GUMI-921140 format. One record per residue (C-alpha): chain; x, y, z; residue in three letters. Coordinates in steps of 0.25 Angstrom, whole numbers, plus 5000, padded with zeros to 4 digits. Layout:
# residues N
c->A	xx->X	yy->Y	zz->Z	r->ala;
...
***
This chain:
# residues 85
c->A	xx->5000	yy->5000	zz->5000	r->met;
c->A	xx->5006	yy->5013	zz->4996	r->pro;
c->A	xx->5009	yy->5023	zz->5007	r->arg;
c->A	xx->5000	yy->5036	zz->5007	r->glu;
c->A	xx->5008	yy->5049	zz->5006	r->asn;
c->A	xx->5008	yy->5059	zz->5017	r->asn;
c->A	xx->5006	yy->5073	zz->5010	r->pro;
c->A	xx->5009	yy->5080	zz->5023	r->cys;
c->A	xx->5022	yy->5073	zz->5027	r->gly;
c->A	xx->5032	yy->5084	zz->5027	r->lys;
c->A	xx->5033	yy->5094	zz->5037	r->thr;
c->A	xx->5029	yy->5108	zz->5034	r->arg;
c->A	xx->5031	yy->5122	zz->5040	r->lys;
c->A	xx->5020	yy->5128	zz->5049	r->val;
c->A	xx->5017	yy->5139	zz->5038	r->asp;
c->A	xx->5015	yy->5128	zz->5028	r->lys;
c->A	xx->5007	yy->5117	zz->5035	r->pro;
c->A	xx->4999	yy->5106	zz->5028	r->tyr;
c->A	xx->4987	yy->5109	zz->5035	r->glu;
c->A	xx->4982	yy->5119	zz->5046	r->ile;
c->A	xx->4972	yy->5115	zz->5056	r->trp;
c->A	xx->4965	yy->5125	zz->5066	r->lys;
c->A	xx->4955	yy->5123	zz->5078	r->gly;
c->A	xx->4952	yy->5125	zz->5092	r->val;
c->A	xx->4958	yy->5115	zz->5103	r->asn;
c->A	xx->4950	yy->5116	zz->5116	r->pro;
c->A	xx->4962	yy->5116	zz->5124	r->met;
c->A	xx->4971	yy->5126	zz->5117	r->ile;
c->A	xx->4962	yy->5134	zz->5108	r->gly;
c->A	xx->4964	yy->5138	zz->5093	r->asp;
c->A	xx->4975	yy->5129	zz->5087	r->ile;
c->A	xx->4981	yy->5128	zz->5073	r->glu;
c->A	xx->4989	yy->5116	zz->5068	r->tyr;
c->A	xx->4997	yy->5116	zz->5055	r->arg;
c->A	xx->5000	yy->5103	zz->5050	r->val;
c->A	xx->5015	yy->5102	zz->5046	r->leu;
c->A	xx->5016	yy->5087	zz->5044	r->lys;
c->A	xx->5007	yy->5075	zz->5044	r->lys;
c->A	xx->5014	yy->5061	zz->5047	r->tyr;
c->A	xx->5004	yy->5052	zz->5040	r->gln;
c->A	xx->4996	yy->5051	zz->5027	r->ser;
c->A	xx->4981	yy->5055	zz->5029	r->pro;
c->A	xx->4976	yy->5041	zz->5029	r->ser;
c->A	xx->4986	yy->5037	zz->5040	r->asn;
c->A	xx->4982	yy->5049	zz->5048	r->glu;
c->A	xx->4967	yy->5045	zz->5048	r->asn;
c->A	xx->4970	yy->5031	zz->5053	r->thr;
c->A	xx->4980	yy->5036	zz->5064	r->asn;
c->A	xx->4974	yy->5042	zz->5077	r->pro;
c->A	xx->4988	yy->5047	zz->5081	r->tyr;
c->A	xx->4991	yy->5054	zz->5068	r->ala;
c->A	xx->4998	yy->5067	zz->5069	r->arg;
c->A	xx->5003	yy->5079	zz->5062	r->trp;
c->A	xx->5015	yy->5088	zz->5064	r->phe;
c->A	xx->5009	yy->5102	zz->5066	r->val;
c->A	xx->5011	yy->5116	zz->5070	r->ala;
c->A	xx->5001	yy->5121	zz->5080	r->ala;
c->A	xx->4997	yy->5134	zz->5085	r->lys;
c->A	xx->4987	yy->5138	zz->5096	r->ser;
c->A	xx->4986	yy->5147	zz->5109	r->glu;
c->A	xx->4994	yy->5136	zz->5116	r->ala;
c->A	xx->5006	yy->5138	zz->5107	r->thr;
c->A	xx->5005	yy->5153	zz->5109	r->phe;
c->A	xx->5003	yy->5155	zz->5094	r->gly;
c->A	xx->5016	yy->5147	zz->5090	r->gln;
c->A	xx->5017	yy->5135	zz->5082	r->trp;
c->A	xx->5020	yy->5122	zz->5089	r->glu;
c->A	xx->5024	yy->5110	zz->5080	r->leu;
c->A	xx->5022	yy->5095	zz->5083	r->gly;
c->A	xx->5014	yy->5083	zz->5080	r->asp;
c->A	xx->4999	yy->5083	zz->5083	r->thr;
c->A	xx->4989	yy->5072	zz->5082	r->tyr;
c->A	xx->4979	yy->5074	zz->5070	r->ile;
c->A	xx->4967	yy->5071	zz->5078	r->lys;
c->A	xx->4971	yy->5083	zz->5088	r->asp;
c->A	xx->4971	yy->5093	zz->5076	r->ile;
c->A	xx->4959	yy->5088	zz->5069	r->thr;
c->A	xx->4951	yy->5088	zz->5082	r->leu;
c->A	xx->4951	yy->5102	zz->5084	r->tyr;
c->A	xx->4955	yy->5109	zz->5071	r->cys;
c->A	xx->4951	yy->5110	zz->5057	r->gln;
c->A	xx->4960	yy->5110	zz->5045	r->arg;
c->A	xx->4960	yy->5125	zz->5040	r->val;
c->A	xx->4971	yy->5124	zz->5029	r->asp;
c->A	xx->4978	yy->5113	zz->5021	r->val;
***
């Protein structure tokens, strides 16, 4: 079976993300995530409850600064909506 391609597998800079997600997290308020890398293909993400993205996140809790790190996809999609691709 051929391996599915991951179109978002290379890390991007904060000002050129693959996607932008925005929402309100009840614990920290308004938050914005910028997806800089996806570790798996879309079909593998859909079957993995622990799938994650490498993101830049900014909120009141980060004092308006970008913080970089891995975040579970389910934690982003629970409170946010994709606003830009």
